[in-house]
C-alpha positions as CSV (number, residue, x, y, z in Angstrom):
1,M,1.6,66.7,-38.5
2,K,-0.3,65.2,-35.6
3,P,1.7,63.2,-33.1
4,K,1.0,59.5,-33.2
5,F,-1.5,58.2,-30.6
6,F,0.5,55.1,-29.9
7,K,3.8,56.0,-28.2
8,I,5.0,52.4,-28.4
9,K,5.8,51.1,-31.9
10,I,3.2,48.4,-32.7
11,Q,5.5,46.2,-34.8
12,K,8.1,46.1,-32.0
13,L,5.4,45.0,-29.6
14,L,4.2,42.3,-32.1
15,D,7.8,41.0,-32.3
16,K,7.8,40.6,-28.5
17,L,4.6,38.6,-28.3
18,P,4.9,34.9,-27.2
19,V,4.3,34.0,-30.9
20,P,5.6,37.0,-33.0
21,I,3.1,38.0,-35.7
22,D,2.6,40.5,-38.5
23,F,-0.7,42.4,-38.7
24,N,-2.6,42.0,-42.0
25,E,-3.8,44.9,-44.1
26,S,-7.0,45.3,-42.1
27,Q,-5.2,45.3,-38.8
28,W,-2.7,47.9,-39.8
29,A,-5.5,50.1,-41.1
30,M,-6.9,50.0,-37.6
31,V,-3.6,51.3,-36.2
32,K,-3.3,54.0,-38.8
33,G,-7.0,55.0,-38.3
34,L,-6.6,55.5,-34.5
35,D,-3.3,57.4,-35.0
36,Q,-5.0,59.8,-37.4
37,H,-8.5,60.1,-36.2
38,R,-10.2,60.7,-32.8
39,F,-13.2,58.6,-33.8
40,F,-12.5,55.6,-36.0
41,V,-15.0,53.0,-37.4
42,H,-13.4,49.8,-38.5
43,I,-15.8,47.5,-40.5
44,A,-14.2,44.1,-41.2
45,A,-15.3,40.6,-42.1
46,R,-15.4,37.6,-39.9
47,R,-12.0,36.0,-39.3
48,T,-9.9,39.0,-40.2
49,G,-8.5,39.4,-36.7
50,K,-10.2,42.6,-35.7
51,S,-10.8,41.7,-32.0
52,F,-7.2,40.5,-31.7
53,S,-5.7,43.6,-33.2
54,A,-7.9,45.8,-31.0
55,S,-6.6,43.8,-28.0
56,V,-3.0,44.5,-29.0
57,L,-3.8,48.2,-29.4
58,A,-5.5,48.2,-26.0
59,F,-2.4,46.5,-24.5
60,A,0.0,48.9,-26.2
61,K,-1.9,51.9,-24.7
62,L,-1.8,50.3,-21.2
63,L,1.9,50.1,-21.4
64,E,2.0,53.9,-21.4
65,P,1.9,55.3,-17.8
66,G,-1.5,56.4,-16.4
67,Q,-3.7,55.4,-19.2
68,Q,-7.4,54.6,-19.0
69,V,-8.6,51.9,-21.5
70,M,-12.2,50.8,-21.6
71,V,-13.8,48.1,-23.8
72,V,-17.5,48.0,-24.3
73,A,-19.5,45.3,-26.0
74,P,-23.2,44.3,-26.3
75,N,-22.8,42.0,-23.3
76,F,-20.0,40.5,-21.1
77,S,-20.0,37.3,-23.1
78,L,-18.9,39.2,-26.3
79,S,-16.7,41.8,-24.5
80,S,-14.8,39.0,-22.7
81,I,-13.0,38.2,-26.0
82,I,-10.8,41.3,-25.8
83,W,-10.6,40.9,-22.0
84,D,-9.2,37.4,-22.4
85,Y,-6.7,38.5,-25.1
86,V,-5.4,41.5,-23.1
87,T,-5.1,39.8,-19.7
88,D,-3.4,36.8,-21.4
89,L,-0.8,39.2,-22.8
90,I,-0.3,40.8,-19.4
91,K,0.4,37.4,-17.8
92,K,2.6,36.0,-20.6
93,L,4.7,39.1,-20.8
94,Q,4.9,39.2,-17.0
95,I,3.6,42.8,-16.8
96,E,3.5,43.8,-13.1
97,V,0.0,44.3,-11.8
98,D,-1.2,46.4,-8.9
99,R,-4.8,45.1,-8.9
100,F,-6.5,42.3,-10.8
101,N,-10.3,42.0,-10.2
102,Q,-11.6,39.2,-12.3
103,K,-15.2,39.6,-11.0
104,D,-15.5,43.3,-11.8
105,K,-13.3,43.0,-14.9
106,V,-10.7,45.6,-13.8
107,V,-7.0,45.5,-14.1
108,K,-4.6,48.2,-12.8
109,L,-1.0,47.9,-13.8
110,I,1.9,49.1,-11.6
111,N,2.4,52.0,-14.0
112,G,-1.0,53.4,-13.1
113,S,-2.8,52.3,-16.3
114,V,-6.3,50.8,-15.9
115,F,-8.0,48.3,-18.1
116,R,-11.8,48.0,-17.7
117,L,-14.5,45.9,-19.3
118,L,-18.1,47.2,-19.6
119,S,-21.4,45.9,-21.0
120,A,-23.7,48.2,-23.0
121,N,-26.6,46.3,-21.4
122,N,-25.6,47.7,-18.0
123,R,-26.1,51.4,-18.6
124,D,-25.3,52.4,-15.0
125,S,-21.8,51.1,-15.3
126,L,-21.1,53.3,-18.2
127,V,-21.7,56.6,-16.5
128,G,-18.9,58.7,-14.9
129,R,-16.0,57.0,-16.6
130,A,-13.0,58.6,-18.3
131,A,-11.0,57.0,-21.1
132,N,-7.9,57.6,-23.1
133,L,-9.0,54.8,-25.4
134,L,-12.5,53.5,-25.7
135,I,-13.1,50.4,-27.8
136,V,-16.6,49.3,-28.8
137,D,-16.5,45.7,-29.9
138,E,-19.3,44.1,-32.1
139,A,-20.7,47.6,-32.2
140,A,-23.5,47.0,-34.7
141,I,-25.1,44.4,-32.4
142,I,-25.8,47.1,-29.9
143,P,-29.4,48.2,-30.8
144,N,-28.7,52.0,-31.0
145,D,-26.1,54.6,-30.2
146,E,-27.6,56.0,-27.0
147,Y,-24.9,54.1,-24.9
148,F,-22.4,56.4,-26.6
149,T,-24.1,59.7,-27.1
150,R,-25.6,59.8,-23.6
151,D,-23.2,57.7,-21.5
152,L,-19.8,57.3,-23.0
153,R,-19.2,60.5,-25.1
154,P,-18.4,62.5,-21.9
155,A,-15.8,59.8,-21.0
156,L,-13.7,61.1,-23.9
157,S,-13.8,64.7,-22.8
158,T,-11.5,64.3,-19.7
159,F,-8.3,63.6,-21.7
160,K,-7.2,65.9,-24.5
161,D,-6.0,63.2,-26.9
162,S,-8.6,60.5,-26.3
163,R,-9.7,58.1,-29.0
164,C,-12.7,55.9,-29.7
165,L,-12.6,52.8,-31.9
166,W,-15.7,50.9,-33.1
167,I,-15.1,47.5,-34.6
168,S,-17.9,45.4,-36.2
169,T,-19.3,43.6,-39.2
170,P,-22.1,45.5,-40.9
171,R,-25.8,45.1,-40.0
172,G,-27.6,46.8,-42.8
173,K,-28.1,50.5,-43.6
174,S,-30.7,51.1,-40.9
175,N,-28.1,50.4,-38.3
176,Y,-26.4,53.4,-36.6
177,M,-23.0,52.1,-37.5
178,F,-23.8,52.8,-41.2
179,D,-24.2,56.5,-40.3
180,Y,-21.0,56.4,-38.2
181,F,-19.1,54.8,-41.0
182,N,-20.2,57.4,-43.5
183,R,-19.0,60.2,-41.2
184,G,-15.5,58.9,-41.8
185,E,-16.0,59.7,-45.5
186,N,-17.6,63.1,-44.9
187,E,-15.4,66.2,-44.8
188,E,-17.8,67.8,-42.3
189,Y,-16.7,65.3,-39.7
190,A,-13.0,66.1,-39.6
191,D,-12.3,64.0,-36.5
192,W,-13.8,60.9,-37.9
193,G,-12.3,58.1,-40.1
194,S,-13.5,54.8,-41.3
195,A,-12.3,51.7,-43.2
196,R,-13.9,48.5,-44.5
197,Y,-12.2,45.2,-45.3
198,T,-13.5,42.0,-46.6
199,W,-12.2,38.5,-45.8
200,R,-9.5,39.0,-48.5
201,A,-7.6,41.2,-46.1
202,N,-6.5,38.1,-44.2
203,P,-3.9,36.2,-46.2
204,L,-4.2,33.2,-43.9
205,L,-7.7,32.6,-45.2
206,S,-8.0,30.4,-48.3
207,E,-10.8,30.3,-50.8
208,K,-11.5,26.8,-49.6
209,D,-12.1,28.1,-46.0
210,I,-14.5,30.7,-47.3
211,E,-16.4,28.2,-49.5
212,E,-16.9,26.0,-46.5
213,A,-18.2,29.0,-44.5
214,Q,-20.5,30.0,-47.4
215,K,-22.2,26.7,-47.3
216,T,-23.5,27.3,-43.7
217,I,-25.2,30.6,-44.3
218,T,-27.5,32.3,-46.8
219,R,-26.2,34.4,-49.7
220,A,-27.3,37.6,-48.0
221,M,-25.7,36.7,-44.7
222,Y,-22.5,35.7,-46.5
223,A,-22.4,39.1,-48.2
224,Q,-22.8,40.8,-44.9
225,E,-20.4,38.7,-42.8
226,Y,-17.6,38.1,-45.3
227,E,-18.0,40.7,-48.0
228,C,-19.0,43.5,-45.6
229,E,-21.8,44.6,-47.7
230,W,-24.4,47.1,-46.3
231,T,-26.9,46.2,-48.9
232,T,-28.2,43.0,-47.4
233,T,-31.9,42.2,-47.0
234,E,-31.5,43.6,-43.5
235,D,-32.5,40.8,-41.1
236,Q,-34.8,38.8,-43.4
237,I,-33.6,35.2,-43.8
238,Y,-35.5,34.2,-46.9
239,G,-35.5,37.6,-48.7
240,G,-35.9,36.0,-52.1
241,L,-39.5,34.8,-51.4
242,K,-42.0,36.6,-53.7
243,A,-45.7,35.7,-53.7
244,E,-45.9,36.2,-57.5
245,K,-43.2,33.7,-58.0
246,H,-43.5,31.1,-55.3
247,C,-47.3,31.0,-54.5
248,I,-49.2,29.0,-57.2
249,E,-52.1,26.7,-57.6
250,L,-50.8,23.2,-57.0
251,E,-53.7,21.0,-56.1
252,G,-54.2,18.2,-58.6
253,K,-51.6,19.6,-61.1
254,T,-48.5,17.7,-60.0
255,R,-47.6,14.1,-59.5
256,Y,-45.0,13.6,-56.7
257,S,-42.4,10.9,-56.5
258,E,-42.3,11.4,-52.7
259,V,-44.3,13.2,-50.1
260,I,-42.6,14.3,-46.9
261,A,-43.4,16.3,-43.9
262,G,-41.7,18.3,-41.2
263,L,-43.0,18.5,-37.6
264,D,-41.9,21.2,-35.1
265,V,-43.7,20.9,-31.8
266,G,-44.6,24.0,-29.8
267,Y,-45.5,23.5,-26.1
268,R,-46.6,27.1,-25.3
269,D,-46.7,28.3,-28.8
270,E,-47.8,26.8,-32.1
271,S,-47.0,23.4,-33.4
272,A,-46.4,23.1,-37.1
273,F,-46.8,20.1,-39.4
274,I,-45.9,21.0,-43.0
275,V,-46.5,18.6,-45.9
276,L,-44.3,18.9,-49.0
277,G,-44.4,17.1,-52.3
278,F,-41.2,16.3,-54.2
279,D,-41.4,15.8,-58.0
280,G,-37.8,14.9,-58.4
281,E,-36.6,18.4,-58.7
282,N,-38.9,20.9,-56.9
283,Y,-40.4,21.0,-53.5
284,H,-44.1,22.0,-53.1
285,V,-45.7,23.0,-49.8
286,I,-49.0,21.3,-50.4
287,D,-50.6,21.4,-46.9
288,E,-50.1,22.7,-43.4
289,L,-51.3,22.1,-39.9
290,I,-50.8,25.0,-37.5
291,E,-52.2,24.7,-34.0
292,R,-51.6,26.3,-30.7
293,E,-51.7,24.4,-27.4
294,I,-52.9,21.2,-29.0
295,T,-52.7,18.0,-27.0
296,T,-50.6,15.0,-28.2
297,S,-53.7,13.0,-29.0
298,E,-55.3,15.8,-30.9
299,L,-52.1,16.4,-32.8
300,A,-51.7,12.7,-33.6
301,S,-55.3,12.6,-34.9
302,R,-54.8,15.6,-37.2
303,V,-51.4,14.3,-38.4
304,Q,-52.9,10.9,-39.2
305,E,-55.6,12.6,-41.3
306,L,-52.9,14.3,-43.4
307,V,-50.8,11.1,-43.7
308,D,-53.8,9.3,-45.1
309,E,-54.8,12.1,-47.4
310,H,-51.4,12.7,-48.9
311,N,-49.9,9.3,-48.5
312,I,-46.9,10.8,-46.7
313,D,-43.7,8.7,-47.0
314,N,-41.5,10.2,-44.2
315,I,-42.1,12.6,-41.3
316,Y,-39.0,14.5,-40.0
317,V,-39.4,15.7,-36.4
318,D,-37.3,18.0,-34.2
319,S,-34.7,15.7,-32.6
320,A,-35.4,17.4,-29.2
321,A,-39.0,16.0,-29.3
322,Q,-38.1,12.4,-28.4
323,Q,-41.0,11.9,-26.0
324,L,-43.5,12.9,-28.6
325,K,-41.7,10.8,-31.2
326,A,-42.0,7.8,-28.9
327,D,-45.7,8.6,-28.1
328,F,-46.6,8.8,-31.7
329,A,-45.0,5.5,-32.5
330,Y,-46.2,3.4,-29.5
331,D,-49.7,5.0,-29.0
332,Y,-50.7,6.1,-32.4
333,D,-48.7,4.0,-34.9
334,I,-47.2,7.1,-36.5
335,Y,-43.5,6.8,-37.2
336,C,-41.1,9.8,-37.4
337,E,-37.4,10.2,-38.1
338,N,-35.1,12.6,-36.4
339,A,-34.6,15.7,-38.5
340,V,-31.0,16.7,-39.4
341,K,-30.9,19.8,-37.3
342,S,-27.9,21.9,-38.5
343,V,-29.7,25.2,-38.4
344,N,-27.6,27.4,-40.7
345,D,-26.8,24.5,-43.2
346,G,-30.6,23.8,-43.4
347,I,-31.4,27.5,-43.9
348,N,-28.9,27.7,-46.7
349,A,-30.3,24.6,-48.4
350,V,-33.8,26.1,-48.4
351,Q,-32.4,29.5,-49.6
352,V,-30.8,27.8,-52.5
353,L,-34.1,26.3,-53.6
354,I,-35.8,29.7,-53.3
355,E,-33.1,31.4,-55.4
356,K,-33.3,28.7,-58.0
357,E,-37.2,28.8,-57.9
358,R,-37.5,25.2,-56.9
359,L,-39.7,25.8,-53.8
360,F,-43.3,26.6,-54.2
361,F,-46.4,27.0,-52.0
362,D,-50.0,26.1,-52.6
363,D,-51.9,29.4,-52.8
364,E,-54.6,28.1,-50.5
365,R,-53.2,25.4,-48.3
366,G,-49.6,26.7,-47.9
367,V,-50.3,30.5,-47.3
368,H,-49.5,30.6,-43.6
369,T,-46.2,28.8,-44.1
370,F,-45.3,31.2,-47.0
371,N,-46.1,34.2,-44.8
372,A,-44.1,32.8,-41.9
373,M,-41.0,32.1,-44.0
374,S,-41.3,35.5,-45.7
375,S,-41.3,37.2,-42.2
376,Y,-38.6,34.9,-40.7
377,K,-35.7,37.1,-39.5
378,W,-32.1,36.9,-38.2
379,N,-31.6,38.2,-34.6
380,P,-29.6,41.4,-35.1
381,N,-28.3,41.2,-31.5
382,T,-26.3,38.0,-31.7
383,E,-22.7,37.7,-32.8
384,T,-23.3,34.5,-34.8
385,P,-26.3,34.2,-37.1
386,K,-29.4,33.0,-35.2
387,P,-33.0,33.3,-36.2
388,V,-35.5,35.2,-34.0
389,H,-37.9,32.9,-32.2
390,D,-41.4,34.1,-32.9
391,W,-44.6,33.1,-34.7
392,C,-42.6,32.4,-37.9
393,S,-40.2,29.9,-36.3
394,H,-42.2,26.7,-36.2
395,P,-43.5,26.6,-39.8
396,S,-40.1,27.7,-41.1
397,D,-38.3,25.1,-39.0
398,A,-40.7,22.4,-40.0
399,V,-40.0,23.1,-43.7
400,R,-36.3,23.1,-43.0
401,Y,-36.5,19.8,-41.2
402,A,-38.3,18.2,-44.1
403,I,-36.2,19.6,-47.0
404,Y,-32.8,19.4,-45.5
405,S,-33.3,16.0,-43.9
406,H,-34.8,14.6,-47.2
407,Q,-31.8,16.0,-49.1
408,K,-29.3,14.5,-46.7
409,M,-31.1,11.1,-46.6
410,S,-31.3,11.0,-50.4
411,A,-27.6,11.7,-50.7
412,I,-26.8,8.9,-48.4
413,A,-29.1,6.5,-50.3
414,V,-27.4,7.4,-53.6
415,Y,-24.0,6.9,-52.0
416,V,-24.9,3.5,-50.5
């Protein structure tokens, strides 16, 4: 039987923390995984305490004399989570320190152990290090595994019983972490192990908490972040959009109870003015204005044409565009309302309409908007869900402004 990697009993350490705690099922699996495997991939849902447990394990290793512990993350902002946890434990438990360099993120304890924080973005800082324990936080956000295979794998060759822990939520099957996770289930990789835990591993989370979280993101993103599913629609935000379902001939076929529009202004890129008809149940993208580097007067003229043609009731504009909103009102007699700008809530509202087949696009005058929304993607390099800003952004945002603001305003009107 292999000797355990952690010489200090983790539960005894947990009992001595300022606020004694018990690890949950997922966190204990992390301890067991590192005790039994040299390379361990821990995939766990949001809010299951994976960064905190990794911090406790890093701290436990530092309490052993002469240990080198390194934490690597996509950038210093994300890696500082574990840094803050570990240094806070050092201070609160009054562990004697030989050197504490906040700027370079290096701590040396009086027992000779060293704790070091590194960013995967700074490749030069990764070279020439040695580690007893290497922790890669939010590993799937790092674009590829070259930081490990080229720069950090040699760091684990210095010490005989070194370990590497990857912790992350999944980022689709095309991500290198999917391959690493599968190594843990492959007998050919005897030194590798892996585990995967959904939000249910944390007994402190209630179904009400999860329901509230689910309202703020799309179904695919929820499956990825909380159910730890690899089979998401990769990074596509509106993966349910299909031309054969959602692009139809609309002109002259539908009577609308309301006509609304969303306006997202681009200063160096495109401005998007998207017109939607609402028939009491479904939303139809019936017209679009997409223009690059257009002046305020030109934009106002084009918008007025669409207002007159479609008899638009309300225009919802990006709340950051207050100067344009004022110019439209005072100089061109075009009145706009500030859009309700909760990004993920709005995306989720639009996604629900797509899934229930209640959002349609005119097959002639809404094609650009359909193509933009079909290509709209999440940024895979951010910890929290954020869309990529590119050519798809402004039409997609304008639709979101119109639909989500209209829904919220209608709910308020009914309540009043």
